[in-house]
C-alpha positions in Angstrom: -4.5 -4.3 -10.3 -3.8 -7.6 -11.9 -7.0 -9.6 -11.3 -5.4 -12.9 -12.3 -2.6 -12.5 -9.7 -5.2 -11.6 -7.1 -7.3 -14.7 -8.0 -4.2 -16.9 -7.6 -3.3 -15.3 -4.3 -6.8 -15.9 -2.9 -6.9 -19.5 -4.1 -3.5 -20.1 -2.4 -5.0 -18.8 0.9 -8.1 -20.9 0.5 -6.5 -24.2 -0.4 -2.9 -24.4 1.0 -2.3 -25.8 4.5 1.0 -25.9 6.3 2.2 -29.5 7.0 2.0 -31.2 9.4 0.0 -28.8 11.5 -2.8 -28.4 8.9 -3.0 -24.6 9.7 -3.6 -22.2 6.9 -1.6 -19.0 6.2 -2.3 -15.4 6.6 -1.8 -13.3 3.5 0.0 -10.1 2.9 -0.6 -7.6 0.1 2.3 -5.2 -0.3 1.9 -1.9 -2.2 5.2 -1.1 -3.9 6.3 2.6 -4.0 5.5 3.1 -7.7 2.0 1.5 -7.5 -1.0 3.8 -7.9 -3.4 1.1 -6.7 -5.3 2.1 -3.5 -6.4 -0.3 -0.7 -10.0 0.4 -1.7 -9.4 -0.7 -5.3 -7.8 -3.9 -4.0 -10.7 -4.5 -1.6 -13.2 -3.9 -4.4 -11.5 -6.5 -6.6 -11.2 -8.9 -3.7 -14.9 -8.6 -2.9 -15.6 -10.0 -6.4 -14.0 -13.2 -5.2 -14.8 -13.6 -1.5 -16.9 -12.2 1.3 -14.5 -9.8 3.1 -14.7 -6.8 5.5 -12.1 -4.1 5.8 -10.6 -3.0 9.1 -8.1 -0.1 9.3 -5.4 0.0 11.9 -4.2 3.6 12.2 -3.2 6.3 14.7 -6.8 6.5 16.0 -7.1 2.7 16.5 -7.0 1.0 19.9 -5.7 -2.6 19.8 -8.5 -3.9 21.9 -11.1 -2.5 19.5 -9.2 -3.9 16.4 -9.0 -7.4 18.0 -12.7 -7.2 18.9 -13.5 -6.3 15.3 -11.4 -9.2 14.1 -13.3 -11.6 16.4 -16.7 -10.2 15.2 -15.9 -10.6 11.5 -14.6 -14.1 12.0 -17.9 -15.0 13.9 -19.6 -14.1 10.6 -17.4 -16.5 8.7 -15.9 -13.7 6.6 -12.4 -12.8 5.5 -10.7 -9.8 7.0 -8.8 -7.1 5.0 -6.7 -5.4 7.6 -5.0 -2.2 6.4 -2.0 -1.4 8.6 -1.1 2.3 8.9 0.8 2.4 12.2 3.4 0.3 13.9 1.8 -2.8 15.3 1.8 -2.7 19.1 2.1 -5.8 21.4 -1.5 -6.8 21.9 -2.4 -7.0 18.2 1.1 -8.3 17.3 0.7 -11.2 19.8 -2.7 -12.1 18.3 -1.3 -12.0 14.7 1.5 -14.3 15.8 -1.1 -16.7 17.4 -3.3 -16.6 14.3 -0.2 -17.3 12.1 0.9 -20.3 14.2 -2.3 -21.8 15.5 -5.2 -20.2 13.5 -6.8 -19.0 16.7 -7.1 -16.1 19.1 -6.1 -16.4 22.7 -7.1 -13.5 24.8 -6.9 -12.9 28.6 -9.8 -11.3 30.5 -11.9 -11.0 27.4 -15.8 -11.2 27.3 -15.9 -12.2 31.0 -13.6 -15.2 30.5 -10.1 -15.6 32.1 -8.8 -17.1 28.8 -10.9 -16.7 25.7 -9.9 -18.9 22.7 -11.5 -18.8 19.3 -10.4 -20.7 16.2 -10.4 -18.8 13.0 -13.3 -20.3 11.0 -12.3 -22.8 8.2 -13.7 -20.5 5.5 -12.2 -17.2 6.9 -8.7 -15.8 6.4 -6.8 -12.6 7.3 -5.2 -10.5 4.6 -3.0 -7.6 5.7 -2.5 -4.7 3.3 0.5 -2.3 3.8 2.8 -0.1 1.8 6.4 -1.5 1.3 8.0 1.7 2.7 5.8 1.5 5.7 6.7 -2.1 6.4 10.4 -1.5 5.9 10.6 1.8 7.9 7.8 1.9 10.4 7.0 -1.6 11.6 9.4 -2.4 14.5 8.8 -6.1 14.6 11.8 -7.5 12.7 10.1 -10.8 11.6 6.9 -9.2 10.2 7.2 -11.0 6.8 7.5 -14.4 8.5 3.9 -14.1 9.8 2.6 -14.7 6.2 2.4 -17.4 3.6 1.5 -15.9 0.3 2.6 -12.4 -0.4 1.2 -10.4 -3.3 3.3 -7.5 -4.4 1.4 -4.6 -6.2 3.8 -3.0 -8.7 
């Protein structure tokens, strides 16, 4: 784990805003096939820099629960480290697209509201962690990489 590359990656997410919308990017950390670094090692190194919580999206996950966890972490003004271990289904994918484009959630029939909207806090960001083989072979959304600004590749 190259700490300097991770520091630069985090600084980019903190400082850079897309023009002219002034929205900030989502980050992607890609574990390359030969890398021996685990998501827990990356998370531990990241926690030295920022306040972040891990959420795992895997076969046992339900999209609604993951989205609720994301909302809860953002209400605490923390960053999210979302490890992807299964193909992203439509409800979560739609929210990731909305976060990437507008830095907000837009949920229907959520928490007793017809339309629930929540801006991602200014001091929070979303970092997704996934293995390259998984992204290339399991994620069915063809424009997955376009959701992200900075991408950190772990060799």
